C-alpha positions as CSV (number, residue, x, y, z in Angstrom):
1,M,-1.8,-42.2,-14.1
2,D,0.5,-43.0,-11.3
3,V,1.0,-41.3,-8.0
4,I,4.4,-40.1,-9.5
5,D,2.6,-38.3,-12.3
6,F,0.3,-36.5,-9.8
7,A,3.3,-35.5,-7.7
8,R,5.1,-34.2,-10.7
9,Y,2.1,-32.1,-11.7
10,F,1.7,-30.7,-8.2
11,A,5.4,-29.9,-8.0
12,A,5.2,-28.1,-11.4
13,L,2.2,-26.1,-10.1
14,L,4.1,-25.1,-7.0
15,L,7.1,-24.0,-9.1
16,V,5.0,-21.9,-11.4
17,L,3.1,-20.2,-8.4
18,G,6.4,-19.6,-6.7
19,L,7.8,-17.9,-9.9
20,I,4.7,-15.7,-10.2
21,G,5.0,-14.7,-6.5
22,A,8.7,-13.9,-6.9
23,A,8.0,-11.8,-10.0
24,G,5.3,-9.9,-8.1
25,L,7.7,-9.2,-5.2
26,A,10.4,-8.1,-7.6
27,T,8.0,-5.8,-9.4
28,R,6.9,-4.2,-6.1
29,K,10.4,-3.7,-4.9
30,F,12.1,-2.5,-8.1
31,G,9.2,-1.2,-10.2
32,V,8.7,-1.8,-13.9
33,P,10.3,0.9,-16.1
34,G,7.7,2.9,-17.8
35,L,4.8,1.5,-15.8
36,T,5.4,1.8,-12.0
37,K,8.0,3.3,-9.8
38,P,9.6,1.5,-6.8
39,A,7.7,2.1,-3.5
40,K,10.5,4.2,-2.0
41,T,10.4,6.9,-4.8
42,R,6.6,7.4,-4.9
43,R,5.5,10.9,-4.1
44,I,1.9,10.2,-3.2
45,H,0.8,8.2,-0.1
46,I,-2.7,7.6,1.4
47,V,-2.2,8.4,5.1
48,E,-5.7,7.5,6.4
49,T,-9.2,6.8,5.1
50,L,-12.6,7.0,6.9
51,M,-15.8,5.6,5.6
52,L,-18.7,8.0,6.0
53,S,-21.4,5.8,4.4
54,P,-21.3,2.8,2.2
55,R,-20.8,5.0,-0.8
56,Q,-18.7,7.9,0.6
57,K,-15.3,8.1,2.2
58,I,-12.8,10.7,3.2
59,A,-9.1,10.2,2.4
60,L,-6.1,12.0,3.8
61,V,-3.5,12.0,1.0
62,R,0.2,13.1,1.4
63,R,2.0,14.5,-1.6
64,D,5.6,15.9,-1.2
65,G,5.1,16.4,2.5
66,V,1.8,18.3,2.3
67,E,-1.5,16.6,3.1
68,H,-4.8,17.0,1.3
69,L,-8.3,16.0,2.5
70,V,-10.3,14.5,-0.3
71,M,-13.9,13.2,-0.2
72,I,-14.5,10.3,-2.6
73,T,-18.1,9.5,-3.8
74,P,-19.4,7.5,-6.7
75,S,-19.9,10.7,-8.7
76,G,-16.2,11.7,-8.3
77,A,-13.7,13.2,-5.8
78,T,-13.8,16.6,-4.2
79,V,-10.9,18.3,-2.4
80,I,-12.1,19.6,1.0
81,E,-8.9,21.0,2.3
82,T,-5.5,21.4,0.9
83,G,-2.1,22.5,2.2
84,I,-2.4,20.7,5.6
85,T,1.0,20.3,7.2
86,P,1.4,17.0,8.9
87,P,1.9,17.0,12.7
88,A,5.4,16.6,14.0
89,P,6.0,13.1,15.4
90,T,5.7,13.0,19.1
91,P,8.6,11.4,21.0
92,A,7.8,8.2,22.9
93,P,7.6,8.8,26.7
94,A,10.6,7.7,28.7
95,T,9.9,4.8,31.0
96,E,11.4,4.6,34.4
97,I,12.9,1.4,35.7
98,T,12.5,1.1,39.5
99,P,14.5,-1.5,41.4
């Protein structure tokens, strides 16, 4: 085997990995009909998570503009609080420019 053959194999590997990456990005952006929806049209988002112990965590989940507090354990998930309205975004403080 020559150096040319190794270069050809390496270039083919890079091409295949690039095509797989491009397919993954396209799937994430446009979704796959029947399997996943595009990221912009999803209704459920995980806002924040907090680990309580190595086997327990609390997640704040937003669905259609309403937040729900869920505790996740190895035995299952329990809804702690539902119908939480998310806080209004606070405006950034104005900065003064002094000469």
